[in-house]
N, C-alpha and C positions, 0 to 999 in steps of 0.2 A: 503494499499500499504505500508505504513512504518513497519507494522508489518511481512508483506511478505518478506520486504528486510531483516529485522531483522533475521527471520528464514533462509534465504537464505544465509546470512552471517554465522550464526551459524552453518549451515550444511556445508559451505565451509571450515569453520575453523576445523571441525571434520575431513574432508576429508585431509586436510593440515597435520594435526597432524599424519595421517597414512603414507603420502606419504614423509613427509620432514625428517623423520629419527631422527637422534640425531646430525646432522650436524650443525655447528654454524649458516650457512644461514639459515636452517630450524627453528631453535630456535628464531631467529630475525624475521622471518615471524610470527611465532605464537604469540610472544609478541606483535607485531604490530596489529594482528587480535584481540587480547585481549582488547588492549587499544581501538579499535574500537568499539567493542562490549559495552565496559564500558562506553564510550561516548554517544553510542545510549540509553543506559539505562538512562543516567542522562539527556539527553534531553528529553525523554519520561515522566520523573518523573517530571521535571521541568514544562511541559505542564499541568500535572494533577494536581501538586499544585496550578497553576495559574488558571485553569478553573473548578475544581471540587469543590463542596460545598455539606454539608449533607443535605438529603432530608428533606423537612418540616422545615428547619430553615432559617430565613431571612438572606439575604447577609449582610456581615458586611463591613465597610470601609476598604481602602486599608492598613492603619496602623494595624489595629485589624488581617487582614487577613495574613499579613506578620509575626505576632508575633505567630499565631496559627501553622504555618508550620515552625518551627524550625528544622533544621537537628539535629538528635538525636546524643547523644554522644556514643562511642562504648558500654558503659556499658548498655545503654538504648536500643540499637539495639539488643544486647545479649539476653535481657529479651523477645524478641519477639520469640525467639526460644523454651522458656519454655512452652508456649501454645498458641494455635491459638487465642484464645481470647485477649491474651497480643498484638497480632499483630492488630488485628481488633480495639482496644481500642486506638491506638495510630494513629492521623490523618496523620501523616507523613507515618507511617507504612501501613495504609489502602491504601494511594495514591501509595506507591510504590508496593503493592500487585496488586492493580488495574492495574499498568503498566505491572506488569509481567504477568497478566492474558491476558492482551490485546496481548501481545507477543505470547501466545499460542492460541489465538483465542477463549478464553471462558471468555471473560470480563461479558458476560450475567450473569455468575453465582453470581459474587459479586453485580451486580446491582440489581439483583432479590432479594439478600439477604437483601440490604440496603432499597429497596423499601417495602419490609416485615416489616423491623423494623420500618419504617415511618408510615406504615398502621396500625401496633398495637397500635400507640399512638394516633391515630385519634379518637375524641370523638363524633364529630357530625355524626349522622346517614347518612345524606345526603351526607356529604364527603367521608364517609366510603363506601357507595355504588358506588359513583363515582370513587374512586380510586380502589376499587375491580375490576370494569370493566376494568379499564386502565392497571393493573396490568394483568388482563387475555389476554387483547388483545395485550400487549406487550410481554409477556412472556410466556403464558400458551397454547393457541389455535395454532392449526395446521398451520404451516408455518406463525407463529407470527415473527416479525422482529428480536427478541431477545429470540427465543424459546429456553427453558431449557430442559435438558434431564431427563424427569421424565416418569413414566410409564402411560400407557392409563388409568388405573383404578383411579390414583390420579387426573388426568386430568379431567376425568368425574366427579368427587366427587366435584372437584372446581367448575365445571361449575353448579352443582346443588347448591352448597352452596352461591355463589355470587348473586343469584336469591334474597335472604335475608341475605346480607352481615352481617358477624358479624367479631370481631377482629381475630377470629380463623380461617378464610377461608383458609389461606395458609399456616399452620402450618406445615403439613406434608410434603408439598412441600419443606418448608424453611428448615427443618431438614435434609431433603434429600440432597439438594444443599449444605448445611453447611458441612454435613459429606462428600461429594464429594471433597470440596475444602481442608477440614482438612486432607484426608487420600491422596489426589493425588498432588494437585498444591501446598498447603503448604510445604511438604518436599521439592519439586523441587524449590520452591522460597528460602527456607534456605540454599540450595546447590548452589545458584546462585552466580556469581562472583561478582554482584553488592551489594548483601546482605553481602557477606564475606567481601567486601570492606568496607561498614560500621562499621563492627565490628572490624576493624583493628585499634590498638593502634597507635597514631601518633609517628613517630620515632623522638627520641629527637635529635635537631640540635646541631652540635659541631662546635664552632667557631674556626678557625685557631690560633694557638698560634703565639703571634708577636715575630718576631726574631730580 
């Protein structure tokens, strides 16, 4: 519902830009709409930072968790634009990207990629098998709750591979989803107002001179 509202607001904002023209009143409306969108982003990101944790890792205490998600400096945020891996390597960046994908109704892509990363680190054959079945049920099979967009041939191959699960069961699908995010969602994220706001250098404050 929140995502739908976000997109509706985004659509309205685009329509407003076309109809408002260059009048002062139109400019004021656009600025107000931009502030609303930015506030929605920050609210969504705050939720992810408080509720998301890396798969396969034990949850840490509140103090440690707060230290993990420190807002990046503009210089750190700018590094995310150098490579997609730079963004994924940052806990704050990853949470921000997840929030962005949620607004585009494709959060399942990053969730699948994270599940595969956790899966590849699994050593126990029993856990490997159970995790493989869960990933297949959640993301691969037809009408899965978080079904990802991959071709039928790859799905069929995965269904065969999980019968005797190995760490490479989902390699092909993970690469395709990674490529999809890197070539489509990632460039749009870098163009988003939320990301641009993170990259802005704070304006120096000038104190009024005493008279």
